[in-house]
C-alpha positions in Angstrom: 95.4 110.2 133.5 94.0 106.9 134.6 95.8 105.1 131.8 99.1 106.7 132.8 98.6 105.7 136.4 97.8 102.1 135.3 101.0 102.1 133.2 103.0 103.5 136.1 101.5 100.9 138.4 102.3 98.1 136.0 105.9 99.3 135.8 106.2 99.6 139.5 104.7 96.0 139.9 107.2 94.7 137.4 110.1 96.3 139.4 108.8 94.8 142.6 108.5 91.4 141.0 112.1 91.6 139.6 113.5 92.5 143.0 111.4 89.8 144.7 112.9 87.1 142.4 116.4 88.4 143.2 115.6 88.5 146.9 114.3 84.9 146.8 117.6 83.7 145.2 119.6 85.5 147.9 117.3 84.2 150.6 117.8 80.6 149.5 121.6 81.1 149.7 121.3 82.6 153.2 119.0 79.9 154.4 121.5 77.3 153.2 124.0 78.8 155.6 125.5 81.7 153.8 125.9 85.0 155.5 123.5 87.8 154.6 125.2 90.1 152.1 124.8 93.8 152.0 122.7 93.3 148.9 120.4 91.0 150.8 119.6 93.7 153.3 119.5 96.4 150.7 117.0 94.6 148.5 114.7 94.1 151.5 114.6 97.8 152.1 114.1 98.5 148.4 111.2 96.1 148.1 109.6 97.5 151.3 109.9 101.1 149.9 108.5 100.1 146.5 105.6 98.2 148.1 104.8 101.2 150.3 104.9 103.5 147.2 102.7 101.0 145.3 100.2 100.9 148.1 100.0 104.7 148.2 99.7 105.1 144.4 98.0 101.9 143.2 96.3 100.2 146.1 97.4 97.3 148.2 99.9 95.1 146.4 99.3 91.4 145.9 102.3 89.7 147.2 103.5 86.7 145.2 106.4 84.4 145.6 107.6 81.2 143.9 108.7 79.9 147.3 106.3 78.0 149.6 104.1 80.1 151.9 105.6 78.6 155.1 108.9 80.1 154.1 107.7 83.5 153.1 105.4 84.1 156.0 108.2 85.3 158.3 109.3 87.9 155.7 105.8 89.4 155.7 105.6 89.4 159.5 108.3 91.9 160.0 
């Protein structure tokens, strides 16, 4: 059972990481003056939902980003 949960947690973490990378690309475009697309808003909701699921099933997620911390701090604030 624990092995299955670890595998599920790894798969969930991989999904979060993939969506995070996509979000970061969209965020860079928006921060450069582009209008937020429907996908930009959708992916934020998806990531929030997956992080909540991860926290409930696997423990608190470690948030990682390739962007500088001063940029991502406002995402995590709200």
